[in-house]
C-alpha positions in Angstrom: 0.0 0.0 0.0 1.3 3.5 -0.8 1.1 6.4 1.7 1.0 9.9 0.5 3.6 12.3 1.8 5.9 11.4 4.8 4.9 8.3 6.6 4.2 9.4 10.1 2.6 6.4 11.8 1.8 4.0 9.0 -1.6 2.9 7.8 -4.5 1.1 9.6 -5.4 -0.5 6.3 -3.4 -3.5 5.3 -2.9 -5.8 2.4 -2.7 -9.6 3.0 -0.6 -11.4 0.4 -2.3 -14.2 -1.4 -5.8 -13.0 -0.5 -8.1 -11.6 -3.1 -11.0 -9.1 -2.7 -14.4 -10.1 -1.5 -17.0 -10.7 -4.1 -19.2 -7.7 -4.4 -22.3 -9.7 -3.3 -20.6 -11.2 -0.3 -19.1 -8.2 1.5 -21.8 -7.9 4.1 -23.0 -11.5 4.6 -19.7 -13.4 4.2 -19.2 -15.9 7.0 -15.6 -14.9 7.1 -16.5 -11.6 8.7 -19.0 -12.9 11.2 -18.5 -13.4 15.0 -17.9 -17.1 14.9 -14.8 -19.1 15.7 -12.1 -16.9 16.9 -14.4 -13.8 16.5 -16.9 -15.0 19.1 -14.7 -16.7 21.5 -14.6 -14.8 24.8 -17.2 -12.2 23.8 -19.6 -11.9 26.7 -22.5 -9.5 27.4 -20.3 -7.1 29.3 -17.8 -7.3 26.5 -20.5 -6.5 23.9 -21.8 -3.7 26.0 -18.3 -2.3 26.5 -17.8 -2.6 22.8 -21.0 -0.7 22.2 -20.0 2.1 24.6 -16.6 2.3 22.9 -18.3 2.5 19.6 -20.5 5.4 20.8 -17.5 7.3 22.0 -15.4 6.7 18.8 -18.1 6.6 16.1 -18.5 9.7 13.8 -22.2 9.5 14.4 -23.4 12.5 16.4 -25.7 11.8 19.4 -27.6 14.3 21.4 -30.6 14.6 23.7 -32.7 17.9 23.5 -35.3 18.9 26.1 -38.7 20.3 25.5 -37.3 23.8 25.0 -34.9 22.5 22.3 -31.9 22.9 24.6 -29.1 20.4 24.4 -28.8 18.3 27.6 -26.5 15.6 26.2 -24.1 15.8 23.3 -21.3 13.4 22.3 -18.0 14.6 20.8 -18.9 13.4 17.3 -21.9 15.8 17.1 -19.8 18.6 18.6 -17.2 18.0 15.9 -19.8 18.1 13.2 -21.2 21.4 14.4 -17.7 22.9 14.8 -18.6 24.0 18.4 -17.2 22.5 21.6 -19.4 20.0 23.4 -19.5 22.1 26.5 -20.7 25.0 24.5 -23.7 23.0 23.3 -25.1 22.2 26.7 -28.0 24.5 27.8 -28.1 26.3 24.4 -30.9 26.0 21.9 -30.6 24.1 18.6 -31.5 27.3 16.8 -28.4 29.0 18.3 -26.0 26.2 17.3 -27.2 25.6 13.7 -29.2 28.8 12.8 -29.0 28.2 9.0 -30.7 24.8 9.3 -33.3 25.8 11.9 -36.1 26.3 9.5 -35.6 22.7 8.3 -35.1 21.2 11.8 -37.9 23.0 13.6 -40.8 20.9 12.2 -39.0 17.7 13.2 -38.8 18.8 16.9 -42.4 20.0 16.8 -43.4 16.6 15.4 -41.8 14.9 18.4 -43.3 17.3 20.9 -46.8 16.8 19.3 -46.5 13.1 20.1 -45.1 11.9 16.8 -43.0 8.9 16.4 -39.3 8.8 15.4 -38.4 9.8 11.9 -35.2 9.9 9.8 -34.5 12.2 7.0 -31.6 13.8 5.1 -30.8 17.5 5.5 -28.3 19.8 4.0 -26.8 23.1 5.1 -23.8 24.8 6.8 -22.6 24.6 10.4 -20.0 26.7 12.3 -17.4 24.0 11.4 -17.5 25.1 7.7 -19.3 28.4 7.3 -20.8 28.8 3.8 -20.0 25.2 2.8 -23.1 23.1 2.2 -22.9 19.7 3.9 -25.2 16.7 3.9 -26.4 15.0 7.0 -28.6 12.0 7.8 -30.6 12.9 11.0 -32.9 10.9 13.2 -35.3 12.3 15.7 -37.1 10.2 18.3 -39.0 10.9 21.5 -37.2 10.3 24.9 -39.8 9.1 27.4 -39.9 7.9 31.0 -40.9 4.4 31.8 -44.4 5.6 32.3 -44.4 7.2 28.8 -44.0 10.8 29.8 -42.2 12.7 27.0 -38.9 14.3 28.2 -37.5 15.6 25.0 -36.0 14.5 21.7 -33.1 12.2 20.9 -31.0 13.1 17.9 -28.6 11.0 15.8 -26.7 12.7 13.1 -24.3 11.3 10.6 -22.5 13.4 7.9 -23.0 11.8 4.5 -21.4 14.5 2.3 -19.1 12.0 0.7 -20.9 8.8 1.6 -24.4 9.4 0.3 -24.4 6.0 -1.4 -24.3 4.5 2.0 -27.5 6.3 3.1 -29.5 3.2 4.0 -26.6 1.8 6.1 -26.2 5.1 8.0 -29.9 5.1 8.7 -29.7 1.7 10.3 -26.7 3.0 12.3 -28.7 5.9 13.6 -31.6 3.7 14.6 -29.1 1.5 16.5 -27.7 4.4 18.4 -31.1 5.7 19.2 -31.9 2.3 20.8 -28.7 2.4 22.8 -29.6 5.8 24.2 -33.1 4.6 25.1 -31.7 1.4 26.7 -29.3 3.4 28.9 -32.1 5.3 30.6 -32.1 4.7 34.4 -33.3 6.4 37.6 -31.2 9.4 38.4 -31.5 11.7 41.4 -29.4 14.2 43.4 -29.0 14.8 47.1 -27.4 17.5 49.1 -24.0 17.1 50.8 -25.8 15.2 53.7 -27.4 12.7 51.4 -30.9 14.3 51.6 -33.2 14.7 48.6 -34.2 18.4 48.3 -35.3 18.5 44.6 -37.8 16.3 42.8 -36.3 13.2 41.1 -38.8 12.3 38.3 -37.0 9.2 37.2 -36.7 7.9 40.8 -40.4 8.6 41.4 -41.4 7.0 38.1 -39.3 3.9 38.9 -40.2 3.4 42.6 -43.7 4.8 42.6 -42.9 6.9 45.7 -44.7 10.2 46.0 -42.9 13.5 46.0 -43.3 13.9 49.8 -42.2 10.3 50.5 -38.8 10.6 48.7 -37.7 14.0 50.1 -35.0 14.2 52.8 -33.9 10.6 53.6 -37.3 9.2 52.6 -35.7 7.8 49.5 -34.1 5.1 51.6 -37.5 3.6 52.4 -37.8 2.5 48.8 -34.9 0.1 49.4 -35.8 -3.4 50.6 -35.8 -3.6 54.4 -33.2 -6.4 54.4 -30.8 -4.4 52.3 -31.4 -1.0 53.9 -29.0 -1.2 56.8 -26.2 -2.3 54.6 -26.9 0.5 52.1 -27.1 3.0 54.9 -23.7 1.9 56.3 -22.1 2.1 52.9 -23.8 5.5 52.3 -22.7 6.9 55.6 -19.1 5.7 55.0 -19.1 7.4 51.6 -20.4 10.6 53.2 -17.6 10.4 55.8 -14.8 9.6 53.4 -16.1 11.8 50.6 -15.6 8.9 48.2 -17.9 7.5 45.5 -20.4 4.9 46.6 -21.4 1.8 44.7 -23.6 -1.1 45.9 -26.1 -3.6 44.8 -29.5 -3.7 46.5 -33.2 -4.4 45.8 -35.3 -1.3 45.0 -39.1 -1.0 45.0 -40.7 -1.1 41.6 -43.8 1.0 40.8 -45.6 -2.0 39.2 -45.1 -4.1 42.4 -42.3 -6.0 44.1 -38.6 -5.1 44.0 -36.0 -5.1 41.2 -32.3 -5.6 41.6 -30.2 -2.5 40.9 -26.7 -1.3 41.2 -26.7 2.1 43.0 -23.9 4.6 42.3 -23.3 8.0 43.9 -20.6 10.4 42.9 -19.8 13.6 44.9 -19.8 16.9 43.1 -17.1 19.2 44.5 -17.2 23.0 44.5 -14.4 25.4 43.8 -13.3 25.4 47.5 -13.1 21.6 47.5 -16.3 21.1 49.5 -19.0 18.6 48.4 -21.9 20.6 46.9 -24.2 17.6 46.1 -24.2 13.9 45.2 -25.4 12.6 41.9 -26.8 9.1 42.1 -28.0 6.5 39.6 -29.7 3.1 40.0 -29.0 0.7 37.2 -31.7 -1.9 36.8 -29.9 -5.3 36.4 -33.1 -7.4 36.6 -33.3 -7.8 32.9 -29.6 -8.8 32.5 -30.6 -12.5 31.9 -33.1 -11.5 29.4 -30.4 -9.3 27.7 -28.1 -12.3 27.6 -30.7 -14.1 25.4 -30.6 -11.2 23.0 -26.8 -11.1 22.8 -26.7 -12.8 19.4 -29.3 -10.5 17.9 -27.4 -7.5 19.4 -24.2 -8.9 17.9 -25.8 -9.1 14.5 -27.1 -5.6 14.7 -23.7 -4.4 16.0 -22.0 -6.1 13.1 -24.3 -4.4 10.7 -23.5 -1.0 12.2 -19.8 -1.7 12.0 -19.9 -3.1 8.5 -21.9 -0.2 7.1 -20.3 2.7 9.1 -18.8 5.4 7.0 -15.3 4.7 8.6 -12.6 2.1 8.3 -13.3 -0.3 11.2 -11.2 -3.3 12.3 -11.0 -5.3 15.5 -7.7 -7.0 16.3 -7.7 -9.6 19.1 -5.1 -11.0 21.4 -1.3 -10.6 21.5 -1.1 -12.3 18.1 -3.2 -9.4 16.7 -5.7 -11.5 14.7 -8.3 -9.6 12.7 -11.8 -10.6 13.9 -13.7 -8.0 12.0 -12.9 -5.8 9.0 -15.6 -3.6 7.4 -15.8 -2.8 3.7 -14.1 0.6 3.9 -11.1 -0.8 5.7 -10.9 -3.6 3.2 -11.2 -1.2 0.3 -8.4 0.9 1.7 -6.3 -2.3 2.0 -6.6 -2.9 -1.8 -9.9 -4.8 -1.4 -8.4 -7.7 0.5 -10.3 -9.9 3.0 -8.2 -9.7 6.2 -10.6 -11.5 8.6 -8.7 -14.3 10.5 -5.3 -13.1 9.4 -2.6 -12.2 11.9 -1.0 -8.8 11.7 2.3 -10.5 12.7 2.4 -11.8 9.1 3.0 -8.3 7.8 6.6 -7.3 7.6 6.4 -4.1 5.5 6.7 -0.7 7.2 3.0 0.2 7.2 2.2 -3.2 8.8 4.9 -2.7 11.5 3.7 0.9 12.3 0.1 -0.2 12.5 1.1 -3.1 14.7 3.0 -0.8 17.0 0.0 1.4 17.6 -2.2 -1.6 18.4 0.5 -3.1 20.7 0.7 0.2 22.6 -3.1 0.3 23.1 -3.2 -3.4 24.0 -0.4 -3.2 26.6 -1.2 0.2 28.2 -4.9 0.0 28.0 -5.0 3.6 26.9 -6.6 5.0 23.7 -4.1 5.9 21.0 -4.8 8.4 18.2 -3.3 9.4 14.9 -4.5 12.6 13.3 -4.8 13.4 9.6 -2.8 10.4 8.3 -2.5 10.4 4.5 -3.5 7.2 2.7 -3.4 6.6 -1.0 -6.1 4.2 -2.4 -9.0 3.9 -4.8 -11.5 5.7 -2.7 -14.3 6.1 -5.3 -13.9 2.7 -6.9 -13.1 4.1 -10.3 -9.6 2.7 -10.5 -8.0 6.0 -9.7 -5.9 6.2 -6.5 -6.3 9.4 -4.6 -4.9 10.7 -1.3 -7.3 10.8 1.6 -6.7 12.0 5.2 -7.9 9.9 8.2 -8.1 10.4 11.9 -7.4 6.9 13.4 -8.4 5.9 17.0 -7.0 2.7 18.6 -9.5 1.8 21.4 -8.7 -1.0 23.8 -11.6 -3.4 24.4 -11.9 -5.3 27.8 -13.4 -8.5 28.8 -15.7 -9.0 31.8 -12.7 -9.0 34.2 -11.6 -5.7 32.9 -8.6 -7.1 31.0 -7.8 -5.8 27.5 -8.4 -8.7 25.0 -8.6 -6.8 21.7 -8.3 -3.4 20.1 -10.8 -1.5 17.9 -9.2 0.7 15.2 -11.5 3.3 13.9 -10.4 5.4 10.9 -12.6 8.4 9.9 -12.1 10.1 6.6 -11.4 13.8 7.4 -10.2 15.0 4.0 -13.2 17.3 3.5 -13.0 18.6 7.1 -9.3 19.4 6.8 -9.9 21.2 3.5 -12.8 23.0 4.9 -10.8 24.0 8.0 -8.1 25.4 5.8 -10.6 27.4 3.9 -12.2 28.6 7.1 -8.8 29.7 8.4 -8.2 31.6 5.1 -11.6 33.1 5.4 -11.1 34.0 9.0 -7.8 35.7 8.2 -9.5 37.6 5.4 -12.3 38.6 7.7 -9.9 39.8 10.3 -8.1 42.0 7.7 -11.4 43.3 6.5 -12.5 44.1 10.0 -9.3 45.9 10.7 -9.7 47.9 7.5 -13.3 48.7 8.4 -12.5 49.8 11.9 -9.7 52.0 10.6 -12.1 53.6 8.2 -14.8 54.1 10.9 -12.2 55.5 13.3 -11.3 58.2 10.8 -14.9 59.0 9.8 -15.7 62.6 10.9 -19.2 61.5 12.1 -19.2 60.3 15.7 -20.0 56.5 15.5 -20.6 54.0 18.3 -21.3 50.3 18.5 -23.2 49.2 21.6 -24.6 45.9 22.9 -28.3 45.5 22.5 -30.5 45.6 25.6 -27.6 46.6 27.9 -26.3 49.6 25.9 -22.7 48.7 26.8 -20.3 50.5 24.5 -18.4 48.1 22.2 -16.6 50.6 19.9 -16.3 54.3 19.6 -14.4 56.0 16.7 -12.1 58.9 17.2 -14.7 61.6 16.6 -16.9 60.1 19.3 -14.0 59.8 21.7 -13.0 63.4 21.2 -16.6 64.5 21.6 -16.8 62.6 24.9 -13.5 64.0 26.2 -11.6 60.7 26.1 -12.4 57.0 26.3 -15.9 55.7 27.0 -16.3 54.0 30.4 -16.0 50.2 29.8 -19.0 48.1 30.7 -21.3 51.1 31.2 -24.9 49.9 31.0 -28.0 52.1 30.1 -29.1 52.4 33.7 -25.8 54.1 34.5 -25.9 56.7 31.7 -27.6 59.3 33.9 -24.8 59.3 36.4 -22.1 59.7 33.7 -23.6 61.7 30.8 -25.8 64.8 30.7 -28.3 64.9 28.0 -30.8 67.8 27.5 -33.1 69.1 24.8 -32.5 72.3 22.9 -34.3 74.2 25.6 -31.9 72.9 28.3 -34.3 70.5 30.0 -32.5 67.4 31.2 -33.9 64.3 29.5 -35.2 61.3 31.4 -33.5 58.0 30.8 -36.2 56.6 28.6 -36.0 59.7 26.4 -32.3 59.4 25.6 -31.9 58.1 22.0 -29.1 55.6 23.0 -31.3 54.1 25.6 -34.2 53.8 23.2 -32.0 52.2 20.6 -30.6 49.7 23.1 -34.1 48.6 23.9 -34.9 48.0 20.2 -36.9 51.2 19.5 -36.4 52.9 16.1 -34.4 56.1 16.3 -34.3 58.5 13.3 -32.8 62.0 13.4 -33.6 62.3 17.1 -32.4 65.7 18.4 -30.4 65.8 21.6 -27.8 68.1 23.3 -24.9 66.3 24.8 -22.9 68.1 27.5 -19.3 66.8 27.8 -16.0 68.1 29.2 -15.1 69.3 25.7 -18.2 71.3 25.1 -21.9 71.3 24.3 -23.0 69.4 21.2 -26.3 69.6 19.4 -26.7 66.2 17.8 -29.1 64.3 15.5 -29.0 60.7 16.4 -29.6 57.7 14.1 -29.7 54.1 15.3 -29.5 51.0 13.1 -29.5 47.4 14.5 -26.8 45.1 13.0 -27.6 41.4 13.1 -25.1 38.8 14.3 -22.9 37.4 11.5 -19.5 35.9 10.8 -19.1 35.0 14.5 -19.8 38.6 15.7 -22.8 39.1 18.0 -25.7 41.5 17.2 -24.9 45.2 17.8 -26.5 48.6 17.5 -24.8 51.3 15.4 -25.3 54.9 16.7 -24.4 57.8 14.4 -24.2 61.2 16.1 -24.4 64.0 13.5 -23.0 67.2 15.1 -25.3 70.1 14.1 -24.0 72.6 16.7 -22.7 74.9 14.0 -25.9 74.5 12.0 -27.9 75.5 15.1 -25.6 78.6 15.6 -26.1 79.5 12.0 -29.8 79.1 12.3 -29.8 81.4 15.4 -27.6 83.9 13.6 -29.9 83.9 10.6 -32.9 84.3 12.8 -31.2 87.2 14.5 -30.2 88.7 11.1 -33.8 88.4 9.9 -35.0 90.1 13.1 -32.5 92.9 12.6 -33.5 93.2 9.0 -37.1 93.6 9.8 -36.3 96.1 12.5 -34.0 98.0 10.1 -36.7 98.2 7.4 -39.1 99.6 9.9 -36.6 102.2 11.1 -35.5 103.0 7.6 -39.0 103.6 6.4 -39.6 105.8 9.4 -36.4 107.7 9.0 -36.9 108.3 5.3 -40.4 109.5 5.9 -39.3 111.9 8.7 -37.7 114.5 6.5 -40.4 114.3 3.9 -43.2 115.4 6.2 -41.7 118.8 7.3 -40.5 119.2 3.7 -44.0 118.9 2.4 -45.3 121.3 5.1 -42.6 123.9 4.3 -43.5 123.7 0.6 -47.2 124.1 1.3 -46.5 127.0 3.6 -44.3 128.6 0.9 -47.2 128.3 -1.6 -49.5 130.0 0.9 -46.9 132.8 1.5 -46.6 133.3 -2.3 -50.3 133.9 -2.5 -50.6 136.1 0.6 -47.3 137.9 0.9 -47.8 141.7 1.1 -44.7 142.5 -0.8 -42.0 140.9 -2.9 -39.3 141.5 -0.3 -41.4 139.7 2.4 -41.9 136.8 0.0 -38.1 136.7 -0.7 -37.3 136.4 3.0 -39.8 133.7 3.5 -38.4 131.7 0.5 -34.9 132.0 1.8 -35.8 130.7 5.2 -37.9 127.9 3.8 -35.0 127.0 1.4 -32.6 126.8 4.3 -34.9 124.5 6.2 -35.6 122.3 3.1 -31.9 122.1 2.5 -31.4 120.7 6.0 -34.0 118.0 5.5 -32.5 117.2 2.1 -29.1 116.8 3.7 -30.5 114.5 6.4 -32.2 112.4 3.7 -29.0 112.4 1.7 -27.1 111.2 4.7 -29.6 108.3 5.2 -29.4 107.3 1.6 -25.6 107.4 1.6 -25.6 105.2 4.7 -27.8 102.7 2.9 -25.4 102.8 -0.1 -22.5 102.2 2.2 -24.1 99.1 3.7 -25.0 97.9 0.2 -21.4 98.3 -0.9 -20.2 96.5 2.3 -21.9 93.3 1.2 -20.0 93.3 -2.1 -16.4 93.9 -3.0 -14.9 96.7 -0.9 -14.2 100.0 -2.8 -10.4 100.6 -3.1 -8.9 103.1 -0.7 -7.3 106.3 -2.0 -4.1 106.2 0.0 -1.9 109.2 0.5 0.1 110.8 3.3 -2.5 112.3 5.6 -2.1 114.5 8.8 -4.8 113.1 11.1 -4.9 116.3 13.2 -5.6 118.4 10.1 -8.5 116.0 9.1 -10.0 116.1 12.6 -9.6 119.9 12.7 -11.5 120.4 9.4 -14.4 118.1 10.6 -14.7 120.0 13.9 -15.0 123.3 12.0 -17.7 122.0 9.7 -19.6 120.5 12.6 -19.6 123.7 14.7 -23.2 124.7 13.7 -24.4 121.2 14.5 -22.6 121.3 17.9 -24.0 124.7 18.7 -27.5 123.4 17.9 -26.9 120.4 20.2 -25.6 122.7 22.9 -22.2 121.0 23.0 -18.8 122.6 23.3 -16.2 121.0 21.0 -12.7 120.5 22.5 -9.8 119.4 20.2 -6.5 118.2 21.6 -4.2 117.3 18.7 -0.5 116.4 18.8 1.4 117.5 15.7 3.1 115.0 13.4 0.5 112.2 13.4 0.9 111.5 9.8 0.2 108.2 8.1 -0.6 106.6 4.7 -4.4 106.7 4.7 -7.5 107.6 2.8 -8.3 111.2 3.7 -12.0 111.1 2.7 -12.6 107.9 4.6 -10.9 109.3 7.7 -13.1 112.4 7.5 -16.1 110.0 7.3 -14.9 108.2 10.4 -14.4 111.4 12.4 -17.7 112.9 11.3 -19.5 109.7 12.2 -18.0 109.5 15.7 -18.5 113.2 16.3 -22.2 113.1 15.1 -22.7 110.1 17.4 -21.3 112.0 20.4 -23.4 115.1 19.7 -26.5 113.0 19.4 -26.1 111.0 22.6 -24.2 113.7 24.6 -26.3 116.8 23.8 -25.8 119.6 26.2 -22.3 118.4 27.4 -18.8 119.0 26.1 -17.3 116.6 23.5 -13.6 116.1 23.5 -11.5 114.9 20.4 -7.9 113.9 21.0 -5.3 113.0 18.3 -2.0 111.4 19.5 0.6 108.7 19.0 0.4 105.7 21.3 2.7 102.6 21.1 3.8 103.5 17.6 0.2 103.9 16.3 -2.1 106.9 15.5 -5.0 107.2 17.9 -8.2 109.3 17.6 -10.3 109.5 20.8 -13.9 111.0 20.8 -15.4 111.3 24.3 -18.8 112.6 25.3 -20.5 113.0 28.6 -23.9 111.7 27.6 -26.1 108.8 28.5 -23.4 106.1 28.1 -23.7 102.6 26.9 -24.8 99.4 28.7 -22.0 96.8 29.1 -23.8 94.2 27.1 -24.1 96.5 24.1 -20.4 97.6 23.9 -19.6 94.9 21.3 -23.0 94.7 19.5 -23.2 98.4 18.7 -20.7 97.9 15.9 -22.9 95.3 14.2 -25.2 96.1 11.2 -28.6 97.5 12.2 -27.8 97.3 15.9 -28.8 100.0 18.3 -28.1 100.5 21.9 -31.1 102.8 22.5 -34.7 102.9 21.3 -35.5 104.5 17.9 -38.4 106.3 19.6 -36.0 108.7 21.3 -33.0 108.7 18.9 -33.2 108.5 15.1 -30.9 106.9 12.7 -30.6 103.6 10.9 -28.1 101.9 13.3 -25.5 101.8 10.5 -23.1 104.6 11.4 -20.8 102.7 13.8 -21.0 99.6 11.5 -19.7 101.7 8.5 -17.1 103.4 10.7 -15.7 100.0 11.9 -15.6 98.8 8.3 -13.5 101.8 7.3 -11.1 101.4 10.2 -10.6 97.7 9.6 -10.0 98.4 5.9 -7.0 100.5 7.2 -6.0 97.5 9.3 -6.9 99.5 12.4 -9.0 98.8 15.4 -12.2 100.6 16.8 -13.7 100.0 20.3 -15.8 101.8 22.9 -15.4 102.3 26.6 -18.4 103.4 28.7 -20.7 103.0 31.7 -24.4 103.9 31.7 -24.8 107.6 32.6 -21.1 108.3 32.5 -20.7 109.1 28.8 -18.9 107.1 26.2 -15.4 107.1 24.7 -14.7 105.8 21.2 -11.1 105.0 20.3 -9.7 104.5 16.8 -6.2 103.1 16.5 -4.5 103.1 13.1 -1.1 101.8 11.9 1.2 104.6 10.8 2.1 102.8 7.6 -1.6 102.6 6.7 -3.2 100.0 4.5 -2.4 98.5 1.0 -5.0 98.1 -1.7 
């Protein structure tokens, strides 16, 4: 026989020189493979039972028991291997959680059993966690598990993978039926006691077997079901076991619900806690009354056992005694050994390397009594029967078999073809590596996303991931393990009005509880600031081994809210400005119209031409004043209109600031006299810079007019000087002053520090003045207290501005 690759441990499949292959029609029923002669010598009932138990442990057939809620209560290693999930991880979990992709197919079968249906077997296909995305074929049997009285306890499951062995479907079905019978036959009374040996919880199997009532078997009442002649002996042994904390085993007669007593073997095993103390005792009572009846059925059992072994989708051989004589070889083992019939042959006759290696494994299992294994051993043979040799990988188990005295008398070799599993595992590892790379890539992308993103655990709200934007917004890392009920003590959430939100109103809490969240507004107060957010929540289902999560996206709309507030304020100012502008523009028109009407009347009634001339002159002067006022208003409007577009270029030249201020003061003398204000000019010589003369005149006139308006009746002082290498113009009045909150806003467009009812104007003068000063790269500010007058300071660089 050829072995692919390096020969690590040899082959369990041998070739016997001089022996030809079995005839096709005699491979199952050939007398050479039956349990007669050497094959049956020494095989007792215990031996057969031990052989069956070994087969259950080693067979690739998956076995399980599921309770009425479809939770696993018993699972063998074969089924755990098929599902790709450890056996311990099955227990207590629902079938739906273990094989979610096949649940829609499996559910009707479990429902059929719970509805009182009988056992059924069918073929299913789908993927398990062992090979995600790879369709596999299984032959599954489902049958009811009942008490002796017929009460349904759950569902027994037998599963065999037939992906590569679908032609052996009927044989696998018989194997599943056999194992189902084994599970049912092993049912026996089981009960638990506390560390003092007292029953504190109901034991349904005990009650069903003995017929005791619930009250009768509590405490030490279970001892009363033992035959009176055996009771003292059992009590002594039980007390000794409690004292020594050792397992108990003893044979006694136990009351039977149908009457009389039945012989049982009682066993009790202590269950220790983490501290080494006994937590409870788990006890069983094995009914041995039917042992003799079982002996009469040994031959039938042997026949069925042989059928299972011969048709199992694995290479099976039993080698007996120190001479290593083959007593059973199934067809797959024979096919892997080039189709030879090895039954009755001694392994000692093989002298090639594969025979010696195989013999060494069997010898080690035989002499040590310990199971030997060989993983993923490559074998080259005609697997498909098409004359083409291929390399297959096998997991081989060498299981010692013992006689009734516990001595090893033979070894069972069990070789399972794991080629597809190994290939699937490699693919799964490749996929897992790819998924890890994709996950790292995705997390990196999410971490750099400017939108604050979080992943949290459903129901608990515990943060699982937060990207950089979310961490920065929160002021650092999120507290690990924080659940929704603790949010209120860590985070502060309010609405836009500042009202603190209740826990059930917080979008994150709502999303954790499964509520839909779409564009939910919230204000999050963190150490880094106050954030106005719109929250979106999307549930993400479990996939690729990752649990279900909830994605939270926090869209920061703080700047949008500020812009909205500014726009609303601007609209309010605009409306106010329009009202003021319309009023201010109408104000000069009314006296203008009255003057013209009066002039018309004077022209009609004047006694002489000289008198009319005087009246025309006075009226013209008054009209000119109103026209100048209207012109000023219109010019201010034009200035504001121009300020929203490209700024007009400055006409720069060398300008003496004192001269400009002096000229403005002289022109404003009549206005000052009318306001009852004395103008005081304090100018230092030599304050010369590169500025726009006309614009500086406009600035000076605006500040002076403002001082005359709000400081009427009091002196107004203008000062020109150098300070810190810059030119400074100061205009100080002693009028009504400015409130502290208005010192910054008075320079804004359409903003006024006083009511328009008492003071006219469009609220544009200081805005235009600031625009001109800033165009020269200068600075304008005000200093004032209510009732103490106001001081406006203009500071200009001596070098001026550049166009």
